[in-house]
Biopython code that builds the backbone (N, CA, C, O; Angstrom):
import numpy as np
from Bio.PDB.StructureBuilder import StructureBuilder

atoms = [
    (1, "MET", "N", (89.410, 92.602, 158.731)),
    (1, "MET", "CA", (88.295, 93.174, 159.442)),
    (1, "MET", "C", (87.520, 94.045, 158.467)),
    (1, "MET", "O", (88.104, 94.764, 157.656)),
    (2, "THR", "N", (86.207, 93.971, 158.555)),
    (2, "THR", "CA", (85.315, 94.827, 157.783)),
    (2, "THR", "C", (84.683, 95.811, 158.736)),
    (2, "THR", "O", (84.156, 95.425, 159.780)),
    (3, "MET", "N", (84.735, 97.099, 158.376)),
    (3, "MET", "CA", (84.150, 98.141, 159.216)),
    (3, "MET", "C", (82.777, 98.525, 158.665)),
    (3, "MET", "O", (82.616, 98.757, 157.467)),
    (4, "PHE", "N", (81.803, 98.585, 159.550)),
    (4, "PHE", "CA", (80.461, 99.028, 159.210)),
    (4, "PHE", "C", (80.196, 100.323, 159.957)),
    (4, "PHE", "O", (80.542, 100.457, 161.131)),
    (5, "ILE", "N", (79.574, 101.284, 159.263)),
    (5, "ILE", "CA", (79.240, 102.571, 159.852)),
    (5, "ILE", "C", (77.738, 102.768, 159.677)),
    (5, "ILE", "O", (77.202, 102.570, 158.587)),
    (6, "GLY", "N", (77.061, 103.161, 160.760)),
    (6, "GLY", "CA", (75.632, 103.417, 160.663)),
    (6, "GLY", "C", (75.121, 104.053, 161.940)),
    (6, "GLY", "O", (75.837, 104.121, 162.939)),
    (7, "PRO", "N", (73.869, 104.524, 161.906)),
    (7, "PRO", "CA", (73.303, 105.199, 163.065)),
    (7, "PRO", "C", (72.823, 104.211, 164.123)),
    (7, "PRO", "O", (72.378, 103.108, 163.803)),
    (8, "ASP", "N", (72.920, 104.625, 165.399)),
    (8, "ASP", "CA", (72.309, 103.840, 166.475)),
    (8, "ASP", "C", (70.859, 104.303, 166.631)),
    (8, "ASP", "O", (70.339, 105.014, 165.771)),
    (9, "GLU", "N", (70.214, 103.908, 167.709)),
    (9, "GLU", "CA", (68.797, 104.214, 167.920)),
    (9, "GLU", "C", (68.485, 105.698, 167.999)),
    (9, "GLU", "O", (67.371, 106.116, 167.684)),
    (10, "ILE", "N", (69.477, 106.512, 168.425)),
    (10, "ILE", "CA", (69.223, 107.953, 168.555)),
    (10, "ILE", "C", (69.876, 108.775, 167.442)),
    (10, "ILE", "O", (69.826, 110.005, 167.471)),
    (11, "GLY", "N", (70.491, 108.099, 166.458)),
    (11, "GLY", "CA", (71.053, 108.803, 165.309)),
    (11, "GLY", "C", (72.541, 109.063, 165.349)),
    (11, "GLY", "O", (73.086, 109.607, 164.389)),
    (12, "THR", "N", (73.234, 108.692, 166.441)),
    (12, "THR", "CA", (74.681, 108.862, 166.519)),
    (12, "THR", "C", (75.343, 107.814, 165.632)),
    (12, "THR", "O", (74.991, 106.636, 165.694)),
    (13, "LEU", "N", (76.306, 108.239, 164.802)),
    (13, "LEU", "CA", (76.986, 107.279, 163.938)),
    (13, "LEU", "C", (77.925, 106.392, 164.754)),
    (13, "LEU", "O", (78.703, 106.878, 165.574)),
    (14, "VAL", "N", (77.837, 105.108, 164.517)),
    (14, "VAL", "CA", (78.602, 104.103, 165.246)),
    (14, "VAL", "C", (79.456, 103.337, 164.241)),
    (14, "VAL", "O", (79.017, 103.083, 163.120)),
    (15, "GLU", "N", (80.670, 102.969, 164.634)),
    (15, "GLU", "CA", (81.491, 102.100, 163.788)),
    (15, "GLU", "C", (81.629, 100.748, 164.479)),
    (15, "GLU", "O", (81.830, 100.671, 165.691)),
    (16, "VAL", "N", (81.520, 99.693, 163.693)),
    (16, "VAL", "CA", (81.628, 98.337, 164.215)),
    (16, "VAL", "C", (82.549, 97.546, 163.293)),
    (16, "VAL", "O", (82.341, 97.505, 162.081)),
    (17, "GLY", "N", (83.572, 96.917, 163.878)),
    (17, "GLY", "CA", (84.496, 96.074, 163.117)),
    (17, "GLY", "C", (84.135, 94.605, 163.300)),
    (17, "GLY", "O", (84.019, 94.122, 164.426)),
    (18, "VAL", "N", (83.959, 93.902, 162.192)),
    (18, "VAL", "CA", (83.550, 92.499, 162.225)),
    (18, "VAL", "C", (84.618, 91.652, 161.549)),
    (18, "VAL", "O", (85.149, 92.022, 160.501)),
    (19, "ILE", "N", (84.929, 90.506, 162.163)),
    (19, "ILE", "CA", (85.884, 89.571, 161.569)),
    (19, "ILE", "C", (85.246, 88.194, 161.451)),
    (19, "ILE", "O", (84.332, 87.845, 162.197)),
    (20, "GLU", "N", (85.750, 87.423, 160.493)),
    (20, "GLU", "CA", (85.359, 86.021, 160.367)),
    (20, "GLU", "C", (86.623, 85.190, 160.456)),
    (20, "GLU", "O", (87.586, 85.442, 159.732)),
    (21, "TRP", "N", (86.628, 84.206, 161.333)),
    (21, "TRP", "CA", (87.800, 83.369, 161.540)),
    (21, "TRP", "C", (87.346, 81.924, 161.686)),
    (21, "TRP", "O", (86.636, 81.577, 162.630)),
    (22, "HIS", "N", (87.755, 81.105, 160.763)),
    (22, "HIS", "CA", (87.372, 79.685, 160.757)),
    (22, "HIS", "C", (85.856, 79.508, 160.821)),
    (22, "HIS", "O", (85.357, 78.636, 161.531)),
    (23, "GLY", "N", (85.132, 80.336, 160.080)),
    (23, "GLY", "CA", (83.682, 80.228, 160.015)),
    (23, "GLY", "C", (82.923, 80.878, 161.159)),
    (23, "GLY", "O", (81.693, 80.827, 161.187)),
    (24, "VAL", "N", (83.628, 81.487, 162.102)),
    (24, "VAL", "CA", (82.984, 82.160, 163.229)),
    (24, "VAL", "C", (83.028, 83.665, 162.978)),
    (24, "VAL", "O", (84.088, 84.221, 162.690)),
    (25, "ILE", "N", (81.882, 84.315, 163.088)),
    (25, "ILE", "CA", (81.804, 85.765, 162.913)),
    (25, "ILE", "C", (81.763, 86.416, 164.286)),
    (25, "ILE", "O", (80.984, 86.015, 165.151)),
    (26, "ALA", "N", (82.606, 87.425, 164.482)),
    (26, "ALA", "CA", (82.683, 88.094, 165.787)),
    (26, "ALA", "C", (82.854, 89.592, 165.605)),
    (26, "ALA", "O", (83.456, 90.044, 164.632)),
    (27, "ILE", "N", (82.326, 90.352, 166.538)),
    (27, "ILE", "CA", (82.563, 91.794, 166.584)),
    (27, "ILE", "C", (83.874, 92.006, 167.315)),
    (27, "ILE", "O", (84.022, 91.625, 168.476)),
    (28, "ALA", "N", (84.831, 92.623, 166.618)),
    (28, "ALA", "CA", (86.165, 92.818, 167.181)),
    (28, "ALA", "C", (86.374, 94.250, 167.666)),
    (28, "ALA", "O", (87.323, 94.527, 168.400)),
    (29, "HIS", "N", (85.485, 95.162, 167.254)),
    (29, "HIS", "CA", (85.675, 96.570, 167.594)),
    (29, "HIS", "C", (84.331, 97.273, 167.473)),
    (29, "HIS", "O", (83.574, 97.010, 166.539)),
    (30, "ALA", "N", (84.033, 98.157, 168.403)),
    (30, "ALA", "CA", (82.845, 99.006, 168.307)),
    (30, "ALA", "C", (83.163, 100.338, 168.968)),
    (30, "ALA", "O", (83.802, 100.385, 170.018)),
    (31, "MET", "N", (82.708, 101.425, 168.340)),
    (31, "MET", "CA", (83.022, 102.747, 168.870)),
    (31, "MET", "C", (81.893, 103.714, 168.541)),
    (31, "MET", "O", (81.358, 103.714, 167.432)),
    (32, "ARG", "N", (81.543, 104.531, 169.518)),
    (32, "ARG", "CA", (80.542, 105.564, 169.316)),
    (32, "ARG", "C", (81.089, 106.855, 169.893)),
    (32, "ARG", "O", (81.501, 106.835, 171.053)),
    (33, "PRO", "N", (81.127, 107.954, 169.201)),
    (33, "PRO", "CA", (80.746, 108.103, 167.804)),
    (33, "PRO", "C", (81.823, 107.572, 166.863)),
    (33, "PRO", "O", (82.973, 107.380, 167.257)),
    (34, "ALA", "N", (81.432, 107.343, 165.629)),
    (34, "ALA", "CA", (82.377, 106.862, 164.624)),
    (34, "ALA", "C", (83.490, 107.884, 164.414)),
    (34, "ALA", "O", (83.258, 109.092, 164.462)),
    (35, "ARG", "N", (84.708, 107.379, 164.180)),
    (35, "ARG", "CA", (85.854, 108.279, 163.955)),
    (35, "ARG", "C", (85.770, 108.917, 162.565)),
    (35, "ARG", "O", (85.240, 108.329, 161.622)),
    (36, "THR", "N", (86.298, 110.111, 162.470)),
    (36, "THR", "CA", (86.244, 110.895, 161.229)),
    (36, "THR", "C", (86.833, 110.143, 160.048)),
    (36, "THR", "O", (86.305, 110.248, 158.941)),
    (37, "LYS", "N", (87.914, 109.381, 160.243)),
    (37, "LYS", "CA", (88.564, 108.704, 159.110)),
    (37, "LYS", "C", (87.640, 107.682, 158.450)),
    (37, "LYS", "O", (87.836, 107.359, 157.279)),
    (38, "TYR", "N", (86.635, 107.162, 159.168)),
    (38, "TYR", "CA", (85.701, 106.220, 158.573)),
    (38, "TYR", "C", (84.458, 106.902, 157.998)),
    (38, "TYR", "O", (83.620, 106.241, 157.385)),
    (39, "LEU", "N", (84.335, 108.190, 158.186)),
    (39, "LEU", "CA", (83.183, 108.924, 157.677)),
    (39, "LEU", "C", (83.443, 109.574, 156.324)),
    (39, "LEU", "O", (82.549, 110.211, 155.765)),
    (40, "ARG", "N", (84.647, 109.426, 155.792)),
    (40, "ARG", "CA", (84.963, 110.046, 154.496)),
    (40, "ARG", "C", (84.093, 109.501, 153.398)),
    (40, "ARG", "O", (84.225, 109.911, 152.245)),
]
sb = StructureBuilder()
sb.init_structure("model")
sb.init_model(0)
sb.init_chain("A")
sb.init_seg("    ")
for serial, (resi, resn, name, xyz) in enumerate(atoms, 1):
    if name == "N":
        sb.init_residue(resn, " ", resi, " ")
    sb.init_atom(name, np.array(xyz, "f"), 0.0, 1.0, " ", f" {name:<3s}", serial, name[0])
structure = sb.get_structure()
């Protein structure tokens, strides 16, 4: 899984986990606000 961190429309940091499996890309996890461990 690859984690992406970035702001949403109002500036809150969001974390999104993306996976690729057999050529299919899917969002496996999303959380707002982003957890501290991913903001380091």
